[in-house]
C-alpha positions in Angstrom: -0.2 0.1 -0.2 1.1 3.5 -1.0 0.6 5.7 2.0 0.3 9.1 -0.1 -2.0 7.6 -2.6 -3.8 6.2 0.2 -4.1 9.6 1.9 -5.2 11.0 -1.2 -7.9 9.1 -2.2 -9.4 9.3 1.5 -9.1 13.2 1.4 -6.6 13.4 4.2 -3.8 15.1 2.5 -3.4 18.5 2.5 0.1 19.6 2.4 3.6 18.2 2.4 7.5 19.0 1.3 8.7 18.4 -1.8 10.7 14.6 -1.3 8.2 13.2 1.3 7.1 10.8 -1.2 10.6 9.8 -2.4 11.5 9.1 1.0 8.4 7.1 2.0 9.2 4.7 -1.4 12.8 4.2 0.1 11.4 1.9 2.8 10.0 2.1 6.2 10.3 5.3 7.7 9.6 6.3 11.2 6.9 9.2 11.6 5.1 10.8 14.5 2.3 13.0 15.2 1.8 15.2 18.9 -1.0 14.9 20.7 -1.6 17.5 23.5 -2.5 15.4 26.9 -5.0 18.5 28.0 -7.6 15.7 29.0 -7.9 12.2 30.1 -9.3 11.4 26.9 -9.1 11.9 23.4 -12.0 13.2 21.0 -12.9 12.5 17.8 -11.1 15.7 16.6 -7.9 13.6 17.1 -9.1 11.0 15.2 -7.7 12.3 11.5 -4.1 12.2 12.9 -4.4 9.1 14.3 -6.0 7.6 11.6 -3.1 9.1 9.7 -0.5 6.9 12.0 -3.0 3.7 11.6 -2.8 3.9 7.9 1.0 4.5 8.0 1.7 1.8 9.9 -0.9 -0.7 7.7 1.5 0.8 4.9 4.5 -0.8 6.6 6.0 2.0 8.0 6.8 3.1 12.0 4.4 5.5 13.7 5.5 7.1 16.9 2.4 8.6 19.1 4.1 11.8 21.0 2.5 12.7 23.8 3.1 16.1 25.0 3.6 16.0 28.4 6.1 19.0 28.5 4.4 21.1 25.6 1.0 20.2 27.3 2.3 22.4 30.2 2.6 25.3 28.1 0.0 25.7 25.2 -0.1 25.5 21.4 -1.2 29.1 20.0 -2.0 27.6 16.6 -5.6 28.1 15.9 -6.3 29.3 19.6 -7.5 32.9 20.7 -6.6 32.6 24.3 -3.6 31.0 26.4 -5.0 27.6 28.0 -4.9 26.8 31.7 -1.6 24.9 32.2 -1.4 21.3 33.7 0.5 20.0 36.6 2.7 16.9 36.3 0.4 14.5 38.0 -2.6 15.4 35.7 -0.5 15.0 32.8 0.7 11.7 33.6 -2.5 10.6 34.3 -3.8 11.8 31.2 -0.9 10.4 29.1 -1.9 7.1 30.5 -5.4 7.3 29.5 -4.2 8.2 26.0 -2.0 5.6 25.5 -5.1 3.0 26.3 -7.2 4.5 23.8 -4.1 4.5 21.0 -3.7 0.9 21.4 -7.4 0.5 19.6 -5.9 2.1 16.4 -2.2 1.0 16.7 -0.1 -1.9 17.1 1.9 -1.3 20.2 2.9 -5.1 21.4 4.0 -6.7 18.3 7.7 -7.6 17.9 7.5 -6.4 14.1 9.9 -3.8 13.2 7.1 -1.1 12.6 5.4 -1.5 15.6 4.2 1.5 17.1 5.9 3.6 20.3 4.3 5.9 22.2 6.8 8.9 23.4 6.5 11.5 25.9 8.6 14.9 25.4 8.7 15.1 29.3 10.9 12.7 29.5 13.6 14.3 27.4 12.4 18.1 28.7 12.2 17.6 32.2 16.2 18.0 33.1 16.8 20.5 30.4 17.3 23.7 31.8 16.5 27.1 30.0 20.2 28.2 29.6 21.1 25.4 27.7 17.9 25.5 25.8 18.4 29.0 25.0 22.2 28.4 24.0 21.7 25.0 22.4 18.5 25.6 20.6 17.5 29.3 20.3 20.1 30.7 18.8 19.1 28.4 15.4 16.2 30.1 14.8 15.4 33.7 14.5 12.7 35.8 16.0 12.1 36.8 12.4 11.4 33.4 11.4 9.5 32.9 14.3 7.1 35.9 13.9 6.4 34.6 10.5 4.1 32.2 11.3 0.7 32.6 10.8 -0.4 31.0 14.1 1.8 33.7 15.7 1.0 36.7 13.5 -2.8 36.2 13.8 -2.6 36.5 18.0 -0.3 39.5 17.5 -2.6 41.3 14.9 -5.4 42.3 17.4 -7.4 39.1 17.1 -7.1 37.8 20.4 -7.6 40.5 23.3 -4.6 39.5 25.5 -1.7 39.0 23.1 0.3 36.5 23.1 2.8 35.2 25.9 6.4 34.5 25.7 5.5 30.9 26.8 3.4 30.4 24.2 5.7 32.2 21.7 8.2 29.4 22.7 6.1 26.5 21.7 7.1 26.3 18.1 11.1 26.0 19.2 9.9 23.5 21.7 7.8 21.3 19.2 10.7 22.3 16.9 13.3 20.4 19.4 10.9 17.7 19.6 11.3 16.8 15.8 15.5 17.2 16.2 15.2 14.8 19.4 13.3 12.4 17.4 15.1 12.7 14.5 18.5 12.0 16.5 17.2 9.3 18.8 14.9 7.2 16.8 16.1 8.3 12.9 12.4 9.8 12.7 12.1 11.8 9.4 8.5 13.0 9.1 6.6 14.8 11.6 2.5 14.6 10.5 -0.3 16.5 11.8 -3.4 18.9 11.1 -2.9 21.9 8.5 -3.1 24.4 11.2 0.2 22.7 12.4 2.1 23.2 9.5 4.0 26.3 10.8 5.1 24.3 14.2 6.4 21.4 12.0 8.1 23.4 9.3 10.0 24.9 11.9 11.4 21.2 13.1 12.5 20.6 9.8 14.4 24.0 9.8 15.7 23.5 13.1 17.3 20.2 12.3 18.7 21.4 8.9 20.6 24.4 10.7 21.5 22.2 13.7 22.7 19.1 11.9 23.6 20.5 8.1 21.6 21.0 5.0 21.9 17.2 4.2 19.5 16.2 7.0 16.4 15.2 5.3 13.3 15.9 7.5 10.0 16.4 6.0 6.5 17.7 6.9 3.3 16.3 6.0 -0.7 17.5 6.6 -4.3 16.5 6.8 -6.8 19.0 6.2 -8.8 20.1 9.2 -12.2 18.4 9.4 -15.0 20.4 9.7 -18.8 19.8 9.0 -20.9 20.6 6.0 -21.5 24.3 7.2 -18.0 24.8 7.9 -18.3 25.0 11.9 -15.9 22.9 13.7 -16.1 19.0 13.5 -17.0 16.7 16.6 -18.6 19.4 18.6 -21.9 18.9 19.5 -24.6 20.8 21.9 -23.1 18.9 24.6 -19.3 19.7 23.8 -16.8 17.3 22.4 -17.6 13.9 21.2 -15.4 11.8 23.4 -13.8 8.7 23.1 -13.8 7.7 26.8 -17.2 6.3 27.5 -17.4 8.4 31.0 -17.6 11.1 28.9 -19.6 10.1 25.8 -21.4 7.0 26.0 -20.9 4.5 23.0 -24.7 5.0 22.7 -24.4 8.8 22.1 -20.9 8.2 20.5 -23.0 6.2 17.8 -25.5 8.3 17.2 -23.2 11.2 16.7 -22.2 9.3 13.6 -25.5 8.1 12.4 -27.1 11.4 12.6 -24.5 13.5 10.4 -25.8 14.4 6.8 -25.0 12.6 3.6 -22.1 14.5 2.3 -20.4 14.2 5.5 -21.0 10.9 5.4 -19.0 10.4 2.4 -16.4 12.3 3.4 -15.9 10.6 6.8 -16.3 7.3 6.0 -13.1 7.5 4.0 -11.0 9.4 7.0 -12.2 7.7 9.8 -12.4 3.7 8.6 -10.2 1.4 7.6 -12.6 0.4 4.4 -11.1 -0.4 0.9 -11.8 2.1 -1.8 -13.6 -0.7 -3.7 -16.2 -1.1 -0.7 -16.3 2.4 0.2 -17.1 3.5 -3.5 -19.9 0.6 -3.8 -21.5 1.8 -0.4 -21.9 5.6 -1.9 -23.1 4.1 -4.5 -25.9 2.3 -2.9 -26.7 5.4 -0.8 -27.2 7.2 -3.4 -29.7 5.0 -4.8 -31.8 5.5 -1.7 -30.7 8.0 0.8 -33.5 7.3 2.9 -31.7 3.7 4.3 -29.0 6.1 5.5 -26.8 2.9 4.4 -23.5 5.1 4.6 -24.1 6.5 8.1 -25.1 2.9 9.8 -21.9 1.3 8.3 -19.7 4.7 9.4 -21.2 4.5 13.0 -20.7 0.6 13.0 -16.9 1.0 11.7 -16.0 3.5 14.0 -17.8 2.6 17.1 -16.6 -1.1 16.8 -12.9 0.6 16.4 -13.6 2.7 19.7 -15.6 0.8 21.6 -15.6 -3.0 20.5 -18.2 -5.1 18.9 -20.3 -5.8 22.2 -20.8 -2.0 22.8 -21.8 -1.4 19.0 -24.5 -3.9 19.1 -25.7 -2.5 22.4 -25.9 1.3 21.3 -27.9 -0.4 17.8 -30.1 -2.3 20.4 -30.7 1.4 22.3 -31.1 3.1 18.9 -34.2 0.5 18.0 -36.1 1.5 21.1 -36.5 5.1 20.3 -36.8 4.6 16.7 -37.9 1.2 15.7 -39.9 -1.6 17.6 -38.4 -2.7 20.8 -39.6 -4.9 23.7 -39.5 -4.8 27.9 -36.6 -7.4 26.6 -34.9 -4.9 24.9 -34.9 -2.5 27.6 -34.0 -5.2 30.0 -30.7 -5.8 28.2 -29.3 -2.6 28.2 -26.7 -1.6 31.2 -27.6 1.2 33.3 -25.1 3.7 31.5 -26.7 3.0 28.1 -30.1 3.1 29.6 -30.1 6.3 30.7 -28.2 7.9 27.9 -30.9 6.6 25.5 -33.3 8.7 27.7 -31.4 11.5 28.7 -33.4 14.9 27.8 -37.3 12.8 28.2 -39.1 14.3 31.1 -38.0 12.5 34.4 -39.6 12.3 37.7 -38.0 10.9 40.9 -40.6 9.1 43.2 -39.9 6.9 46.5 -40.8 3.2 46.3 -43.4 3.4 48.7 -45.1 5.7 46.4 -44.6 3.1 43.5 -44.8 -0.3 44.3 -48.7 -1.3 44.9 -49.9 2.0 43.3 -52.5 1.8 40.7 -50.8 3.1 37.3 -53.6 5.9 36.8 -52.5 7.6 40.5 -48.8 7.2 40.1 -49.1 8.3 36.1 -51.3 11.4 36.4 -51.1 12.6 40.2 -47.8 11.4 41.6 -46.4 12.3 38.4 -47.6 14.3 35.5 -46.8 11.8 32.8 -50.6 12.7 32.1 -52.5 15.7 32.6 -55.4 13.9 34.0 -56.9 10.8 34.9 -59.2 10.9 32.4 -57.1 11.5 29.6 -55.0 8.7 30.6 -58.1 6.2 30.9 -59.1 7.5 27.5 -55.7 7.0 26.3 -55.4 3.4 27.5 -58.7 2.3 26.3 -57.1 3.5 23.0 -54.3 1.3 23.5 -52.4 4.4 23.4 -50.2 4.0 26.7 -47.2 1.8 27.2 -45.4 0.7 30.2 -41.7 -0.4 29.8 -42.3 -1.1 25.8 -45.6 -3.4 26.7 -49.3 -1.8 26.1 -50.8 -0.8 29.5 -54.2 -3.1 29.3 -55.7 -1.6 32.1 -55.7 2.0 33.7 -55.9 0.7 37.4 -52.9 -1.8 36.6 -51.1 -2.3 40.1 -47.8 -1.7 39.7 -45.1 -4.3 41.5 -41.5 -4.6 42.0 -41.0 -7.0 38.8 -41.8 -4.0 36.8 -38.9 -1.8 37.9 -36.2 -1.9 35.4 -32.6 -2.4 36.9 -34.7 -2.0 40.4 -35.7 1.4 40.1 -36.8 2.9 36.5 -40.3 2.7 35.0 -40.8 3.8 31.2 -43.8 5.4 30.5 -44.6 5.9 26.9 -48.0 8.4 25.8 -48.8 8.0 22.1 -45.9 7.4 19.8 -43.3 9.8 20.8 -43.9 10.5 23.9 -41.6 9.4 26.9 -41.3 9.8 30.9 -39.0 7.9 33.1 -39.8 7.5 36.7 -36.9 6.9 38.9 -37.7 5.3 42.2 -35.6 6.5 44.9 
């Protein structure tokens, strides 16, 4: 597999330095992508860079994932309008450990193959580097004029930001440049990859290598486009914030729903970028989707591939089961199959009522649903709807309005799902 050709047809190549393709054709090459450990989980905004590394390894090359334990303490000004909060060492170490676990689902770290992936942390080589040594050995090779000319710096200095640019952040590109130099010398790493907003930082690295080691030092840069939604807005953001890879922050159900709900044009782009499916299969899926967009073939396959990759097949199947509860035919058995996390995730946003156990077990449905809670505006309306077959308890039609609620009706021992008509759900939580 030709790595550059693979990126091109997937729409993942934005810019590369001349000579990059020739370098890769010579044989196994080592490349790295940097990730800021500002949280203990990656989000889907990181996925394009991670997938680049995945394709890189699939093409027979050696990927390095650099976690910026040192640079994460400073913050990268690229694409930012304000300085970020600085993290302490303990938090960073925790974040790094969590990120490695997530990356291991995409990259092979464990095999004894020559192109096995490695995780490196720039804190390991920066922690004992004194400021004076850095200024003398590294700082002298890159001029302030060169650094000022970078777009990421210019934007922060020309009035776009209210608070200007601190010296701390100004030094970021030099520190990132030093990472490349270090990996070039220690790991024979000749290529740095990243998002298109990183081009300035990456080329500072290639320039530092050239000035420090001589013109014959062959270091290269390659970037992928920044992924946006069809409306040009930032990819991976929802009203609730980032879509995370860690289930503590985004459940597999909500993760799957994100991909399921993307538009047709986005699905065509995303299935190329965020899966490892081959071109022939993707082309066939696009053709099938265009013939009948209503079936959402692309979105469903995209959701399946990415959810299985990030969470595993069991979580994908549970997410699928959960999706059918709101949008398809489901039974009480479907509800009981879900773990509590997924169950609550599905019904996040529906009206909820907290009721004591004494008020629920042994109560008549009409009293509980129309008086104790407000699932129905009145007992009379509920009676009418039950007679017309329009009321369900735990996805089963309620046969009698005075049905007596028992402990066996409680899902997970503490939930009742009431449905009024086709689309109105209410969750009763027993405390």
